[in-house]
Each structure stands twice: as C-alpha cells, then as structure tokens.
C-alpha positions in Angstrom: 0.3 0.2 0.2 1.2 3.8 -0.7 0.8 5.7 1.8 1.1 9.5 0.8 1.0 12.2 3.3 -2.3 15.2 4.1 -3.2 18.4 5.3 -6.7 18.4 6.7 -6.6 22.7 6.8 -9.8 24.4 9.8 -11.2 28.1 9.2 -13.7 29.6 11.4 -14.2 32.8 10.4 -17.3 35.4 10.4 -19.0 34.1 7.7 -18.5 30.5 7.0 -17.1 27.0 8.3 -14.1 26.2 6.1 -12.8 22.3 5.9 -10.4 21.5 3.7 -7.7 18.5 2.8 -4.3 18.7 0.5 -2.5 16.4 -0.4 1.2 17.4 0.2 2.4 18.2 -3.5 -0.5 20.6 -3.8 -3.2 18.6 -5.3 -6.5 19.8 -3.4 -9.0 16.1 -2.3 -12.0 18.1 -0.6 -13.1 21.9 -0.3 -16.0 21.9 2.1 -17.6 25.0 3.4 -20.7 25.9 5.1 -22.3 29.3 5.6 -23.2 30.4 9.2 -27.2 31.4 9.3 -28.3 34.6 9.9 -31.7 34.9 11.5 -34.2 37.0 9.1 -34.0 41.1 9.4 -30.8 40.2 11.6 -27.0 42.2 10.5 -24.7 39.3 11.8 -24.2 37.2 14.1 -22.9 38.0 17.9 -19.6 35.9 18.4 -21.1 33.7 21.3 -23.8 31.7 17.6 -20.9 32.0 15.2 -19.2 29.0 17.5 -22.1 27.7 18.6 -22.5 27.2 14.4 -19.1 26.3 14.0 -18.7 24.0 17.1 -22.0 22.1 14.6 -20.6 22.8 11.5 -17.3 21.0 11.8 -17.7 17.6 13.0 -20.3 17.1 10.0 -17.7 18.6 7.4 -14.4 16.3 9.0 -16.4 13.6 8.5 -17.6 14.2 5.2 -13.4 15.9 4.1 -12.6 11.9 5.7 -14.5 10.4 3.4 -13.0 12.0 0.6 -10.0 11.0 1.8 -8.0 8.6 -0.3 -7.0 5.1 0.3 -3.0 5.1 1.9 -3.2 8.6 2.9 -3.3 9.7 5.5 -3.6 13.7 7.6 -0.3 14.3 9.4 -0.7 18.2 9.4 -3.5 20.1 10.7 -3.6 24.0 10.1 
C-alpha cells in the first residue's frame, strides 16, 4: 500500500466554517464550506452564536472530508 501525507485545514470565519484536505504535493482533495445562518432581519451574529454554529458544523464537515480521503493517505498536519 502506498502511503502519502495530507494536510487537514480548518477555518472558522465570521461567515462560514471551512474544512479542506490538501495532498503533500499541493493537490486539493476536498474543500468543504458551510455558511453560518443569520436570522432574518439581523445584521450579523454575536460571537457566541457564531461559535456555537462552528462547533455544530465542524464534526459534520470533518467526517465528510475524511470520507473523501484516498486510501493510503494519512493526515500528518492540521492547520
């Protein structure tokens, strides 16, 4: 079996939760994003509301990203 190194990238911004996996050679394996929900009529999110949404989104996105990981590829770096 051929093993290759990959990097898991996580970003939690004011607008969306993002998870990506990139190969050691720089190829994008997956790039997943989930926009945060803002209630109708609101201008944005309080920090605690954004944090809660990120906490809820991350396990789902990470599980989906790992399902796209090629066989033999391992996550050696998290950024």
